[in-house]
Residue, then its C-alpha position, 0 to 999 in steps of 0.5 A: x496475482x490476479x489484477x481482475x480481482x479487488x484483492x489482486x489490485x490491492x496487492x499491486x497497489x500495496x507494493x506500489x504505495x510501499x515503494x513510493x514511501x521508500x523513495x522518500x528516503x532518496x528524495x528527502x536528502x536531495x531536497x534538504x541537503x542538496x536543495x533539489x526539490x523536483x524529485x520530492x515533489x513528484x514522488x510526493x504527488x505519486x505517493x499521495x494518490x497511491x495512498x488514497x487509492x490504497x485506503x479506498x481499496x482496503x475499505x473495498x476489500x474489508x467489505x468484500x472479505x468481511x475482515x474483522x476489526x483487527x485485520x482491517x485496522x492492521x491493513x489500514x495502519x500498514x500504509x503509515x509505517x515504512x515497509x508496512x504495506x509489504x508486510x500487509x501483503x505477505x501476512x494479510x492479502x496473500x493469506x486471504x488470496x490463498x484462502x479465496x483460491x481454495x474455495 
């Protein structure tokens, strides 16, 4: 994963955004069952920023790689589904990176 390329940064951010989404599975029960709100606040804050950055980097890569509507929609929608960014990384971003390396 080349972090100097926009696609490499998107792949890393997809993983981080997916992990932050899954952390809600831990922090939500803490908040609502044990009344411990602090972890949920910080995970929510991090997840919000990672989500915004993910969407921005998706648009950047949509433009740079000229993804069609279907691929663009799937990459953007992946951020709304648990495990979605992991699947997008495996099916879209990794495939685009391997195609880019063969050029």
